N, C-alpha and C positions, 0 to 999 in steps of 0.2 A: 590747631585742631587736626587730628589725624584723618587720613582718607578712609571713608567707609567702604568696606568690601561688600559687594552685592552679588549673591549667587546668580548664575545665569538662569533664565526662565526655562523650565523643562517643557519641551514640546511633546504633548501627549497624543498618540495616535491609537485610536480604537479600531480593531478589525474583527471580522468573524473568526471563529475557531478554524483550525486547520484539519484537513482530512488526509490520512495516510491510506492511499488506495491500494497498496501492494506491499505487505510486510510479512516476515516470517518469524514471529516471536517464539515459536517452539524451538528454533535452532540457536537462539542467541546465547552468548556467554556473558551478557551484561550483568555486572555485579558478582561474577565468578572470577576465580583466579585466571591469570593470563593464559591464553591458549595459543601455542605456536602452530602455524598452518603448514601443511604439507604442500609441496609444489603440485601443480595440476596443468596438464597440457590440453586436455579435452573436457567437454562437459561431463562425460561419464566419469572422469577422474574426480571432478568436483563432487559429484553425487556420491561416489564411493567414499571419499574423504569425509563427507558430511555424515553418512550413515555410521562410519566408524566412530566419529566424534560423539554422535548421539548415544550410541551403545556404551561408550566409555564414560559418559558424563556421570558424575556423582551427585549433581544437583538435580532436583526434580524439575520437570517441565513447567509446572505451575509457578515455582518460585522464580525461575529464570524469566519466564514470560511476564510475570507480574512486575519484576524489576524494570524491564524494558518498557512495558506499557505505562507504568507509573511515570517513568522518565518522559515519555511522550506527552502524557497529560500535563505535567508541570511545564512543558514547553509549548503548550497551547493546542495540542491535538485533541479534538473532541469526538472524532470517529475514525475507525480504521477497518480495513478489510484484511484479515489475517489468513494467510495461506498456511495450512497446517498439514503435516505429512500423515498419510494413512497408507499402510502396507502390511504385508504378511510379516515383515521383519520387526515391526513395532506395534502392530495391532492398532488400537484406537487410543492408546495412552496419551498421545500428543493432543488429540481432540479434547479429551477429558481435562488435561492439564491447562490448556489455553482457555477453555470454557470456564474452568474454576477461577482462573486469574481474571477473566473478564467480569465474572460475577462480583468479585471483590471490588472492581472499579465501576460497577454498573451505574452509580449515580453521576459519574464524571465522564465516562467514555462509552460510546456506542460501538460495538464490535460485531462485525460479520465474519464468520469463519467459513473458509473454503476447504472442503475435503480434497487435499492435494495428493495425487498418486505419483509422487516424485520418482519412486523406484519402478514405475511401470504400472499401467492399468491392466492391459491384456497380457503383457509379457511376464507379469508377476502374479502367479496364480493365487486366487483368493482375494485379490484387491478389489475387484468389482463388488463382491459381496460385502467387504469391509466398508467401502465408500457408501453403499446403500444403507448399511447399519448405522454409520456415523451420522446420517441425516436425521436420525431420531435420537441421537445421543450428543448433540451439541453443534453439529455442522449445519450451515445454512445454505451453501452453494455447492455445486458439483464442479470439481476441478479437472483439468486435463494437462497433458504435457507432450510437446513435440510428436504428434501422431506418426509422422513419416520416419523420422530418424531415430526415435527412441522407443516407440511402442508398436512397431511392426506393421503399420499400415494405416493410411489416412482414414479410409471409410469405416474400417472396423472400429477404430478409436472413436470417431465421431458418432457412430451408431451407439457405442456404449455410453459415451458422455451424454448425448442428447436423449438416449433412452432412459437413463437414470433421472435426468432433469424432468422429462415428461411424466415418468411414473410417480415422482415425488413432488411435482409442482415447484421446482427450484430453478434459479438462474444458474448460469454457467460462466466460469472464468478459467481460461486456458493459457498456460505458459507456452509461448512459441519463440524459441531461440533461433530457429533455422533462418538462414539468410538467402539472398539471391532469388532466382526465379522459382526455386522449389518452395521457399518460404512464402512468396507471394501467391503461388498456386494454392497453398494450404489456407491462406487467409481468404482467398476467394471461395474456397470450398466451405469454410466456416460461415462466411456470409450467406452463401447459398442455402446451407442447412438451416441457418437461423431464420431465413425467410420462409423456407418450407415448413418449419415448425411453428411459425407465427410468433417467434420470440424476439421480434424487433425491439431493440433497446434493453434486452435482458442478457446480453452476452458481452463479455469482456475478454480481450486478449492482452496478456501481459508481455512486455518487452517488445515483441513484434519487430525484431531487428531488420527484417526484410524491408520494412518501410523506410529505412534510414539511408538507402543508396539512391540518390536522385538520378543516377545513370541507368537504372533498370527500366527497360522500355515498358514493362507492364505495371509500373508503379502507379501511375495516375488512374488507369482503369480499375486497379485494385482499391485505391482510395475511394473511388466512386461506388464500388460494390459495398465497401464497408459502411459508407455513409447511408446508402439506401437501406441496409439492414440494421442501422442504428448501433453498430458495433462500437464499443468503447475500447480505447487503447490506453493501457497503463504503462507509463514509462518511468524509469527510475534514475536516469542520469548517473549511473554507477560506474566508477572506475574507467576502464578502457572500453566499456560497452558503447556501441553506437547510440546516438540519440536522433530522433526525427526532426525534420524541419517543421517547427510548430506552425509557422505561417502557412506552409503548403498544406498541412493536414487541415488547418482551419479553413482554408480557401475551398477545400473539397467537402467541407461539412462533417469532418470526422472529429468526434469528441475525444479529448485527451485528459487523463487524470494523472496524478503524480504519486509515487510511493517511495518508500525507503529500501525495499527489497530486504536483503540480509543485513543485519546489524551485529557486528562483532561476533560472527559465527565462523564455522569452518570454511565458508566461502570467501570471507573477507574480514580483515582486521579493522575495517573502517565503518563509519556510521555512528550517529549520535542519538537517533530516535527523535530528532527535532526536524519538523517540516520547514522551519525557518531556514535551517542549514540546507535542507534538500532543495528548496526553491532557489536559493542562492546558487547551488551547484547546477541546477537546470539552466539558470540564466548564463552562468559561466560557460557551460558546455555547448549551449546553442548560440553563443556570441551575442547575447542581448546587449544592446547599446543605448537605445533611446528609452525614455521613461515608459513609452508605450510597450516596448519589448519586456521591460522589467515588470510592469503591471500585468502583462499576460502571464508571466510565470507565477505571480501571486494568485491570479484567478484560477489557474490550474491546480494550485495547492489548496484552494479554499472552495470557491463556488462550484468549480467543475467536479471536484471530488464529492461535494455534497449532492450534486445532481446524480452522480453514479450510485452513491450509497443511500440516497434519501435521508441524509444526515440532518435531522430536525434542528438541533441547536445551532448549526451553521446557517441553515436556511432562514432561521428566524431573525438573524442579525439585522438590525435596522438603525445602526448608528451608535454613538457613544453611550446612550442610556440603555442599551439592550441588556437583558438579563444574562445572556451568554455572549461573552466577548473576550478578546485578548487585548491588553494595553501595552504599548511600547513607547520608548522614547525615540521618536523619529519624526521628521518633518513631512514625510510623504511615503507613499507605498514604494516608490522607486528606491528611496533611501533605505527603507526597511529591508528590501531584497538584497541590496548591496552590503549594508552594514551588519545584517543578521544579528541584532542584539537579542539578548535573553528577554523574555517578557517581564515587564514590571508587575503585572497582575494577570492572572487567568481567572475569569469569573464564570461560574456556572450557576444558573438559576438565582442570580443576584448575590451569590456568596463567593468570596475569594478562596481559591485553592492555594494552600501553602504546604511546604514540606514539614513533616513532624510525625507524630504518633496518631494513628487512626483511632479516634475515640467515638463513643456513642454520642450522637448529637440530638439535642432537643430542638423543638421547633423554634426556640428563641435564639439559638446560636447563629451568629453572623459569619463565622469562619469555619470552613470545612478543612480538616487536617488529614493528610495522607500519611501512612506509615510505609 
């Protein structure tokens, strides 16, 4: 009698969906022909390269954004905060394009759009008015960028950003790349302004590289100020960019969420749109070793992001039977973070999402198909 071959038992792990808390879908070249990148020495070079690439692109913002956002959905992302450029050079076309892409994915993906003045808010005439207009044409939050080094002055920039937020009843999300004592001083000023405006818990700072140098003498007082104001920090573990000491931030009560930042755009040829890949990178970049360290990276990519965005499908997760869940072949969360497998299934409202052609669905259909 021949030996019977028995297939190994599959270990099924159900998790909540993932949240991409900082992504730029309007810039992506996902699904487009390969784009060769220009060298860049400074942040201003990167911004100039990006604008040139956007103006030269033959593909619409909607189609490029949709391709990337669909990729994210099929990899288990259920909510994202999209930073979308607004400025006199491009008007509001990127806001309109990303909002249209988000509407096509509305049953599957919750999307918040930040009106992001990448080319300057005060130094780029007309942008304040465009950001204000965008808040009634698809944008949800007011964005900002490096007040001191890129936009001509800390207090003028914060006056404009928080003024727009107050006038329109919106939250704030500011890019801050500046490092060292100057970056820390700006973070404390943002925290102070947040407290003064009564916006605790409603302000996010993306990147916040100044928090990544433990030798800075003002680091810990800055963390305490951020915690008191309920400031969220969105980190991306991208390339050579610094990453914070997650345990240190947690010990001071600072909330941290995780994002992809740019994916296959003029800034970087890297990125996959998968938060499974991104939490793996976060663990790698922060020297995660123990299961507890790895589980922390997972929580930042799921529950923490859901707390920031108020992502209902992620917050509703209650175990393997949840209507919104992602299923993996993995024995534990720690193993999932390290192995970064593709999902076996992504389930929304009890229905499995698969790749294919988007078709009209009746109430009896059990499978939702994306195109």
